[in-house]
MIDO-836603 format. One record per residue (C-alpha): x, y, z; residue in one letter. Coordinates in nm, 3 decimals. Each point is the difference from the previous one (the first is absolute). Example, Ala and Ser with C-alpha at 12.3 -4.5 7.8 and 13.67 -1.06 7.14 Angstrom:
BEGIN
> 1.230,-0.450,0.780,A
> 0.137,0.344,-0.066,S
***
This chain:
BEGIN
> -1.091,3.276,2.217,M
> 0.055,-0.351,-0.130,N
> 0.363,-0.030,-0.116,P
> -0.120,-0.199,-0.301,L
> -0.182,0.312,-0.119,E
> 0.329,0.189,-0.032,L
> 0.122,0.007,-0.363,P
> 0.362,-0.005,0.115,E
> -0.049,-0.334,0.178,I
> -0.213,-0.142,-0.281,L
> 0.272,0.093,-0.248,Y
> 0.251,-0.207,0.196,R
> -0.253,-0.282,0.013,L
> -0.024,0.007,-0.379,G
> 0.356,-0.129,-0.036,F
> -0.110,-0.326,0.166,F
> -0.301,-0.046,-0.229,L
> 0.184,-0.035,-0.330,T
> -0.221,-0.141,-0.279,P
> 0.305,-0.167,-0.158,W
> 0.104,-0.339,0.132,V
> 0.353,-0.112,-0.079,R
> 0.114,-0.354,-0.058,A
> 0.237,-0.161,0.248,E
> 0.300,0.089,-0.216,D
> -0.101,0.368,0.023,K
> 0.008,0.030,-0.376,S
> -0.195,0.291,-0.147,Y
> -0.094,-0.220,-0.295,L
> -0.215,-0.216,0.223,Y
> -0.195,0.268,0.183,C
> -0.375,-0.047,0.004,E
> -0.266,0.265,0.042,F
> -0.201,-0.098,0.308,R
> -0.193,0.311,0.109,P
> -0.258,-0.167,0.226,R
> 0.129,0.132,0.334,A
> 0.073,0.348,-0.127,L
> -0.330,0.024,-0.188,A
> -0.189,-0.096,0.316,A
> 0.187,0.264,0.200,S
> -0.086,0.271,-0.252,I
> -0.372,-0.070,0.057,R
> 0.014,0.073,0.375,V
> -0.070,0.373,-0.024,N
> 0.093,0.311,-0.194,R
> 0.323,0.066,0.193,T
> 0.125,-0.352,-0.060,W
> -0.098,0.024,-0.366,R
> 0.179,0.330,-0.062,D
> 0.314,-0.111,0.184,T
> 0.034,-0.357,-0.129,L
> -0.119,0.031,-0.361,T
> 0.344,0.113,-0.128,P
> 0.152,-0.327,0.127,F
> -0.241,-0.194,-0.221,L
> 0.117,0.179,-0.314,W
> 0.368,0.065,0.066,T
> 0.097,-0.289,-0.229,V
> -0.196,-0.075,-0.317,F
> 0.102,-0.319,-0.179,D
> -0.237,-0.104,-0.275,D
> 0.123,-0.360,0.005,T
> -0.177,-0.033,0.335,Q
> -0.259,0.277,0.012,M
> -0.161,-0.081,-0.335,N
> -0.149,-0.302,0.177,R
> -0.234,0.244,0.171,F
> -0.266,0.209,-0.163,Y
> 0.110,0.358,0.058,I
> -0.235,0.264,-0.146,P
> 0.171,0.259,-0.216,Q
> -0.117,0.283,0.224,A
> 0.153,-0.169,0.306,T
> 0.325,-0.059,-0.188,Y
> 0.023,0.365,-0.109,D
> -0.093,0.143,0.339,A
> 0.262,-0.201,0.187,N
> 0.285,0.018,-0.251,S
> 0.136,0.301,0.188,R
> 0.107,-0.244,0.274,Y
> 0.210,-0.211,-0.238,F
> 0.368,-0.014,0.089,R
> 0.084,-0.319,-0.187,S
> -0.177,-0.072,-0.330,F
> 0.047,-0.318,-0.205,K
> -0.183,-0.075,-0.322,V
> 0.067,-0.314,-0.201,S
> -0.330,-0.056,-0.178,S
> -0.122,0.190,-0.307,P
> -0.344,-0.007,0.161,N
> 0.122,0.247,0.262,T
> 0.016,0.281,-0.249,A
> -0.143,0.291,0.199,T
> 0.252,0.261,0.106,V
> -0.020,0.076,0.373,P
> -0.023,0.376,-0.053,H
> 0.025,0.088,0.368,Q
> 0.309,-0.216,0.058,A
> 0.265,0.269,0.036,T
> 0.191,-0.126,0.305,Q
> 0.128,-0.333,-0.132,L
> 0.332,-0.133,0.125,R
> -0.001,-0.331,-0.191,H
> -0.141,-0.046,-0.349,L
> -0.003,-0.332,-0.189,D
> -0.145,0.007,-0.352,I
> 0.043,-0.354,-0.124,S
> -0.292,-0.040,-0.236,G
> -0.155,0.334,-0.079,W
> -0.027,0.042,-0.376,I
> -0.085,0.373,0.021,H
> 0.355,0.138,0.001,T
> -0.118,0.359,-0.032,R
> -0.207,-0.035,0.318,H
> 0.289,-0.170,0.178,A
> 0.237,0.285,-0.077,S
> -0.261,0.246,0.122,K
> -0.025,-0.187,0.329,L
> 0.378,0.006,0.040,I
> 0.014,0.375,-0.056,R
> -0.277,0.051,0.258,A
> 0.210,-0.165,0.272,N
> 0.329,0.184,0.047,P
> 0.060,-0.174,0.335,H
> 0.043,-0.347,-0.152,L
> 0.286,-0.200,0.148,T
> -0.055,-0.324,-0.197,E
> -0.127,-0.047,-0.356,L
> -0.042,-0.316,-0.205,K
> -0.129,0.044,-0.355,W
> -0.056,-0.281,-0.248,V
> -0.061,0.160,-0.340,I
> -0.287,-0.199,-0.150,M
> -0.101,0.225,-0.293,S
> 0.188,-0.179,-0.277,K
> -0.255,0.112,-0.260,T
> 0.020,0.366,0.095,M
> 0.196,0.239,-0.218,D
> 0.352,-0.030,0.136,Q
> 0.084,0.370,-0.037,D
> -0.308,0.085,0.204,L
> 0.089,-0.265,0.256,L
> 0.350,0.145,0.027,S
> -0.144,0.344,0.062,T
> -0.226,-0.124,0.279,H
> 0.278,-0.202,0.161,L
> 0.263,0.272,-0.003,L
> -0.247,0.264,0.108,T
> -0.107,-0.212,0.296,A
> 0.349,-0.094,0.114,L
> 0.152,0.344,-0.042,T
> -0.267,0.147,0.224,A
> 0.106,0.117,0.342,S
> 0.052,-0.344,0.157,L
> 0.275,0.122,0.225,E
> -0.082,-0.260,0.268,K
> -0.013,-0.304,-0.229,L
> 0.241,-0.265,0.133,Q
> -0.106,-0.322,-0.177,I
> -0.084,-0.016,-0.372,L
> -0.087,-0.309,-0.204,S
> -0.070,0.029,-0.373,I
> -0.110,-0.304,-0.203,E
> -0.076,-0.060,-0.368,Q
> 0.111,0.339,-0.119,L
> 0.038,-0.051,-0.376,Q
> 0.128,0.209,-0.286,A
> -0.098,0.342,0.130,C
> 0.306,0.222,-0.022,H
> 0.164,-0.186,0.286,T
> 0.331,0.171,-0.070,H
> -0.153,0.276,0.214,Y
> -0.037,-0.236,0.293,F
> 0.321,0.098,0.186,P
> -0.100,0.366,-0.015,W
> -0.333,-0.085,0.159,V
> 0.177,-0.156,0.298,L
> 0.206,0.311,0.067,T
> -0.327,0.169,0.099,G
> -0.038,-0.242,0.291,L
> 0.254,0.118,0.259,P
> -0.111,-0.242,0.276,S
> -0.009,-0.314,-0.218,L
> 0.173,-0.290,0.179,K
> -0.139,-0.313,-0.169,H
> -0.052,-0.030,-0.375,L
> -0.142,-0.309,-0.174,S
> -0.025,-0.033,-0.378,I
> -0.177,-0.316,-0.120,R
> -0.094,-0.129,-0.346,N
> 0.073,0.330,-0.170,C
> 0.146,0.044,-0.347,S
> 0.201,0.247,-0.206,E
> 0.166,0.180,0.288,I
> 0.272,0.174,-0.196,E
> 0.335,0.146,0.113,P
> 0.008,0.372,0.056,C
> 0.265,0.270,-0.002,D
> 0.149,-0.035,0.346,A
> 0.172,0.336,-0.031,A
> -0.341,0.169,-0.002,S
> -0.071,-0.095,0.361,F
> 0.057,0.275,0.252,D
> -0.057,-0.236,0.294,E
> -0.029,-0.380,0.032,P
> -0.264,-0.182,0.204,F
> 0.131,0.112,0.339,P
> -0.207,-0.225,0.231,A
> -0.040,-0.320,-0.207,L
> 0.134,-0.302,0.191,T
> -0.199,-0.294,-0.147,V
> -0.037,-0.068,-0.374,L
> -0.201,-0.289,-0.149,R
> 0.048,-0.071,-0.371,L
> -0.237,-0.279,-0.104,A
> 0.003,0.061,-0.374,C
> 0.143,-0.151,-0.313,D
> 0.347,0.145,-0.056,W
> -0.004,-0.026,-0.379,Y
> -0.307,0.219,-0.046,T
> 0.114,0.249,0.266,N
> 0.351,0.116,-0.094,P
> -0.020,0.285,0.251,G
> -0.048,-0.215,0.311,L
> 0.369,-0.053,0.071,A
> 0.056,0.376,-0.017,Q
> -0.252,0.073,0.278,L
> 0.240,-0.113,0.271,V
> 0.237,0.282,-0.098,R
> -0.250,0.246,0.150,F
> -0.025,-0.179,0.336,C
> 0.306,0.096,0.207,P
> -0.157,-0.129,0.325,D
> -0.123,-0.330,-0.143,L
> 0.024,-0.283,0.257,E
> -0.223,-0.279,-0.136,R
> -0.034,-0.108,-0.363,L
> -0.261,-0.251,-0.120,F
> 0.041,-0.116,-0.358,L
> -0.092,-0.260,-0.258,N
> 0.308,-0.224,-0.054,P
> -0.089,-0.074,-0.360,G
> 0.257,-0.088,-0.264,A
> -0.073,0.332,-0.174,D
> 0.116,0.201,0.302,C
> 0.277,0.245,-0.104,P
> 0.219,-0.115,0.288,V
> 0.313,0.188,-0.104,A
> -0.183,0.334,-0.028,E
> -0.201,-0.057,0.318,L
> 0.306,-0.100,0.204,A
> 0.195,0.301,-0.129,K
> -0.280,0.238,0.099,N
> -0.030,-0.158,0.344,L
> 0.373,0.026,0.069,R
> 0.018,0.361,-0.111,E
> -0.323,0.142,0.143,C
> -0.133,-0.223,0.281,C
> 0.264,-0.019,0.275,P
> -0.257,-0.091,0.268,R
> -0.146,-0.304,-0.176,L
> 0.001,-0.296,0.240,I
> -0.283,-0.221,-0.126,S
> -0.067,-0.170,-0.336,I
> -0.315,-0.209,-0.024,E
> -0.205,-0.172,-0.266,C
> -0.353,0.131,-0.041,Q
> -0.147,-0.353,-0.031,D
> 0.248,-0.293,0.016,P
> -0.250,-0.272,-0.090,Y
> -0.132,0.195,-0.297,E
> 0.359,0.037,-0.122,A
> 0.033,-0.380,-0.002,F
> -0.327,-0.037,-0.187,Q
> 0.117,0.240,-0.270,V
> 0.307,-0.219,-0.022,G
> 0.256,0.241,-0.148,V
> 0.214,0.165,0.267,M
> 0.335,0.169,0.026,M
> 0.316,-0.207,-0.020,T
> 0.230,-0.062,0.296,S
> 0.244,0.255,-0.140,D
> -0.280,0.259,-0.015,D
> -0.096,-0.070,0.360,Y
> 0.363,0.040,0.105,A
> 0.022,0.338,-0.176,V
> -0.324,0.119,0.162,L
> 0.106,-0.112,0.348,I
> 0.333,0.175,-0.050,G
> -0.174,0.331,-0.074,A
> -0.054,0.070,0.371,T
> 0.262,0.105,0.252,K
> -0.140,-0.190,0.298,A
> -0.289,-0.232,-0.085,L
> -0.212,-0.089,0.303,A
> -0.306,-0.168,-0.153,H
> -0.030,-0.222,-0.306,L
> -0.311,-0.189,-0.115,E
> 0.034,-0.147,-0.346,M
> -0.092,-0.301,-0.217,P
> 0.308,-0.162,-0.151,I
> 0.088,-0.316,-0.189,G
> 0.256,-0.129,0.249,D
> 0.218,0.149,0.270,L
> 0.306,-0.048,-0.217,D
> 0.353,0.135,0.030,L
> -0.070,0.335,-0.172,E
> -0.288,0.091,0.229,I
> 0.178,-0.137,0.307,Y
> 0.308,0.216,-0.065,Q
> -0.215,0.310,-0.055,A
> -0.179,-0.060,0.330,L
> 0.324,-0.056,0.185,M
> 0.095,0.360,-0.080,E
> -0.290,0.103,0.223,H
> 0.044,-0.263,0.270,A
> 0.071,0.259,0.275,P
> -0.326,0.189,-0.071,S
> -0.253,-0.270,-0.101,L
> -0.298,-0.024,0.235,E
> -0.263,-0.168,-0.219,T
> 0.067,-0.260,-0.269,L
> -0.307,-0.153,-0.167,D
> 0.072,-0.209,-0.311,L
> -0.256,-0.176,-0.219,Y
> 0.176,-0.274,-0.197,I
> -0.124,-0.208,-0.292,C
> 0.305,-0.228,-0.034,G
> 0.121,-0.297,0.203,D
> 0.378,0.039,-0.026,A
> 0.197,-0.132,0.297,A
> 0.183,0.332,0.028,E
> -0.318,0.171,0.122,N
> 0.052,-0.137,0.352,F
> 0.379,0.008,0.007,S
> 0.010,0.367,-0.107,N
> -0.282,0.082,0.241,A
> 0.202,-0.161,0.279,N
> 0.299,0.218,-0.086,R
> -0.218,0.311,0.003,L
> -0.144,-0.086,0.341,L
> 0.354,-0.035,0.127,A
> 0.091,0.349,-0.122,A
> -0.301,0.224,0.079,C
> 0.010,0.106,0.367,P
> -0.291,0.247,-0.029,R
> -0.243,-0.238,-0.174,L
> -0.344,-0.006,0.166,K
> -0.216,-0.178,-0.258,Y
> 0.105,-0.275,-0.240,F
> -0.221,-0.189,-0.248,A
> 0.063,-0.254,-0.275,L
> -0.306,-0.104,-0.198,R
> -0.016,-0.240,-0.293,N
> -0.277,0.093,-0.240,Y
> -0.028,-0.353,-0.142,L
> 0.012,-0.182,0.338,L
> 0.269,-0.237,-0.120,E
> 0.287,0.019,0.248,W
> 0.129,-0.325,0.141,N
> -0.003,0.014,0.383,P
> 0.341,-0.167,0.010,E
> 0.146,0.280,-0.213,A
> -0.132,0.249,0.255,G
> 0.242,-0.132,0.260,L
> 0.277,0.195,-0.179,A
> -0.158,0.314,0.147,L
> 0.125,-0.111,0.342,F
> 0.345,-0.122,-0.106,A
> 0.185,0.288,0.168,N
> -0.089,0.222,0.298,P
> -0.202,0.315,-0.063,W
> 0.118,0.343,0.108,N
> -0.340,0.171,0.029,C
> -0.089,0.020,0.367,R
> -0.254,0.276,-0.079,N
> -0.210,-0.235,-0.212,L
> -0.366,0.020,0.107,E
> -0.181,-0.203,-0.268,A
> 0.090,-0.259,-0.262,I
> -0.208,-0.149,-0.283,V
> 0.083,-0.314,-0.197,L
> -0.273,-0.092,-0.245,D
> 0.007,-0.222,-0.307,G
> 0.107,-0.348,0.103,F
> -0.164,-0.282,-0.191,A
> -0.334,-0.080,0.164,T
> -0.040,-0.363,-0.113,L
> 0.127,-0.301,0.193,F
> 0.362,-0.100,-0.042,D
> 0.063,-0.275,-0.253,A
> 0.154,-0.216,0.274,E
> -0.308,0.039,0.217,E
> -0.228,-0.090,-0.289,N
> 0.198,-0.318,-0.071,S
> -0.025,-0.107,0.363,E
> -0.367,0.076,0.024,D
> -0.173,-0.098,-0.322,G
> -0.330,0.138,0.126,D
> 0.125,0.357,-0.005,S
> -0.005,0.035,-0.378,S
> -0.337,-0.173,-0.023,Q
> -0.135,0.225,0.274,E
> 0.111,0.309,-0.192,A
> -0.159,-0.133,-0.320,D
> -0.325,-0.074,0.183,D
> 0.002,0.350,0.146,W
> 0.049,0.154,-0.346,Q
> -0.274,-0.218,-0.154,D
> -0.239,0.094,0.277,G
> 0.085,0.368,-0.039,H
> -0.069,-0.011,-0.375,E
> -0.330,-0.183,0.060,E
> -0.102,0.262,0.256,E
> 0.080,0.280,-0.246,E
> -0.222,-0.171,-0.257,R
> -0.284,-0.027,0.251,R
> 0.036,0.367,0.092,V
> -0.019,0.103,-0.364,E
> -0.312,-0.217,-0.044,D
> -0.161,0.145,0.310,G
> 0.002,-0.331,0.184,E
> 0.244,0.074,0.282,S
> -0.106,0.126,0.342,E
> 0.352,0.019,0.136,R
> 0.073,0.291,0.234,Y
> -0.352,0.144,-0.030,V
> -0.041,0.274,0.257,I
> -0.328,0.122,0.143,D
> 0.005,0.372,0.070,D
> -0.200,0.060,0.317,T
> 0.135,0.345,0.084,E
> -0.264,0.261,0.058,E
> -0.016,0.233,-0.295,Q
> 0.093,0.359,0.065,A
> -0.247,0.274,-0.105,P
> 0.066,0.097,-0.357,G
> 0.211,-0.308,-0.080,D
> -0.040,-0.149,-0.343,D
> -0.183,-0.331,0.066,P
> 0.194,-0.167,-0.280,D
> 0.342,0.105,0.127,Y
> 0.037,-0.292,0.237,Y
> -0.064,-0.316,-0.193,S
> 0.050,-0.367,0.061,D
> 0.273,-0.164,-0.200,G
> 0.267,-0.266,-0.024,Y
> 0.373,0.018,0.043,Y
> 0.229,0.038,-0.299,D
> 0.313,0.200,-0.083,D
> -0.160,0.249,-0.241,N
> -0.206,0.289,0.132,G
> -0.094,-0.175,0.324,I
> -0.006,0.321,0.203,E
> -0.232,0.169,-0.248,E
> -0.216,-0.311,-0.011,Q
> -0.043,-0.043,0.372,L
> 0.034,0.352,0.131,G
> 0.276,0.096,0.243,S
> -0.176,-0.128,0.314,E
> -0.058,-0.345,-0.148,N
> 0.344,-0.002,-0.156,F
> 0.164,0.059,0.339,N
> -0.220,-0.272,0.154,T
> 0.110,-0.240,-0.273,L
> 0.367,0.084,0.052,C
> -0.037,-0.063,0.373,D
> -0.168,-0.334,-0.071,A
> 0.275,-0.104,-0.239,L
> 0.270,0.107,0.244,A
> -0.149,-0.229,0.262,Q
> 0.062,-0.296,-0.230,Q
> 0.373,0.067,0.005,F
> 0.068,0.076,0.364,T
> 0.240,-0.219,0.198,P
> -0.295,-0.138,0.195,A
> -0.153,-0.137,-0.320,A
> 0.312,-0.137,-0.169,D
> 0.240,-0.250,0.165,P
> 0.289,0.105,-0.222,E
> -0.049,0.364,0.097,L
> -0.006,-0.107,0.363,Q
> 0.337,-0.162,-0.058,E
> 0.128,0.316,-0.168,L
> -0.126,0.216,0.285,Q
> 0.179,-0.217,0.254,A
> 0.317,0.015,-0.206,F
> 0.011,0.381,-0.018,V
> -0.103,0.036,0.365,A
> 0.320,-0.173,0.106,K
> 0.191,0.273,-0.182,A
> -0.196,0.276,0.179,G
> -0.229,0.085,-0.292,W
> -0.370,-0.033,-0.079,E
> -0.186,-0.087,-0.318,L
> -0.212,0.309,-0.066,D
> -0.142,-0.074,-0.348,A
> 0.013,-0.276,-0.256,C
> -0.110,-0.047,-0.362,P
> -0.361,-0.101,-0.052,T
> 0.082,-0.225,-0.294,R
> 0.015,-0.361,0.118,R
> 0.281,-0.103,-0.236,M
> 0.227,0.269,0.145,E
> -0.091,-0.062,0.362,S
> 0.108,-0.362,-0.032,L
> 0.346,0.067,-0.137,T
> 0.189,0.219,0.243,L
> 0.020,-0.242,0.294,P
> 0.190,-0.238,-0.229,H
> 0.277,0.255,-0.051,K
> 0.160,-0.047,0.341,Q
> 0.353,0.089,-0.114,A
> -0.107,0.338,-0.136,L
> -0.215,0.070,0.304,L
> 0.280,-0.089,0.239,S
> 0.247,0.226,-0.180,A
> -0.261,0.278,-0.007,F
> -0.059,0.004,0.374,F
> 0.359,-0.072,0.094,K
> 0.109,0.313,-0.186,R
> -0.287,0.197,0.152,A
> 0.146,-0.068,0.345,A
> 0.306,0.209,-0.092,T
> -0.204,0.307,-0.103,L
> -0.117,0.189,0.311,P
> -0.239,0.238,-0.180,R
> -0.167,-0.253,-0.228,L
> -0.372,-0.007,0.076,R
> -0.175,-0.129,-0.314,T
> 0.084,-0.275,-0.249,M
> -0.188,-0.125,-0.304,Y
> 0.073,-0.333,-0.166,L
> -0.214,-0.106,-0.297,N
> -0.303,0.186,0.129,G
> 0.043,-0.114,0.362,F
> 0.040,0.292,0.239,K
> 0.197,-0.043,0.321,F
> 0.027,0.260,0.276,I
> 0.225,-0.001,0.303,K
> -0.189,-0.119,0.307,S
> 0.107,0.299,0.209,S
> -0.153,0.242,-0.255,C
> -0.351,-0.140,-0.019,K
***
């Protein structure tokens, strides 16, 4: 008998015929549905079809699969094979009635909340659930009933829960809902409102398995958020919104009293916090940092690394392993205090200083290297935010530099005008890839390069081709200054692995020889350092490539 007629062997073969193609960064967000190879295999004979068909339907993601015309009868018949189901379009409104073995469920755009709750109840083996409540016009009491009924079902295996846009629907019951999820480890609450405090004495048991809590909500409209941490005795990681309305005193008190294992405090979205513009004060940050017994990881947007924050961090110097600070100020103490921290944190593995406004003076950065560092375990360092324009002294010596920058800007504005008028043919890409059976003929389209929606405009294949083409323009072989930079870092035992694609930035770094020299001189004293980033330039140790 032919071994390829044995279902057991074909089943193993199915794992190598995945219809989902991941991007190079292995991010789930960039998976594409490419079923050509698997679909062809299913057509070989009946045995192949029966064995391999479940692999075609294991994951259903409407953001990709709606590009194909799938008859309703086919959808219904194969929904029993679904193990991961994602719906983000209101057009995908049909409930997969036979989907009762789901492990992952993502409802990000389904407006039929009643149907969504029914689907949740039909899948008691769920381990991950994301639910964006979209029915804002629905009667809120009815919505509350559907939500609580769904979540209080027997989801004993649920480990990851994300709830978004839950609004005004008896959310003071929310903590009681969570007590019915004994295996819950990760909880995310985003853009919800009116989560009220509850009577803590009424709880028989806290959330015994919860270790990660994400609170991405407005504090003012959710007075019960700070209380949630009191029910998480095993909490290890806390993500929060560092807004000015954060009840820091209450939150810190609850963390000290009820979360002895907390080792990580992180901002849900540092750049969004800067855009909102109203953050906690330095005193508030110091209080929050002091709420933990042994802080190991901190990622937070702050104004400046001033004395208050520095002193709070020094209390955790023996335990700090990750320190990632997003800064919007340009005070000189940022680098001097950072230098003192690096001299006092022996367990530090990752260190990053980023300036949101890109306004640091490279000369001020030399203060970071004023004294020796005591962090021999450091594996990666990121310095980002130095001014990207030419130095004033360089501009005065070379009068063409300023004119060259002005000409570049004028040309860029003229090109934008031509693009808007439909005149430009810049970066036009001809898609010659053979179309897969069932592909939407309009999905891959020609287009031009811009910063807004380029991936949607070109399609992922063309977008990757364009990125590769642009990267070629900024390789050391194509730029004399990058060749000089590559030779400089090679002498120190490093290699230039990536560089910014914006011309104005790629021209600046080689002029900052003092900062570069200090950077690599200090790297020579750190035996475990393997990766360094400086203003978007990535350097890796030659022995690690």
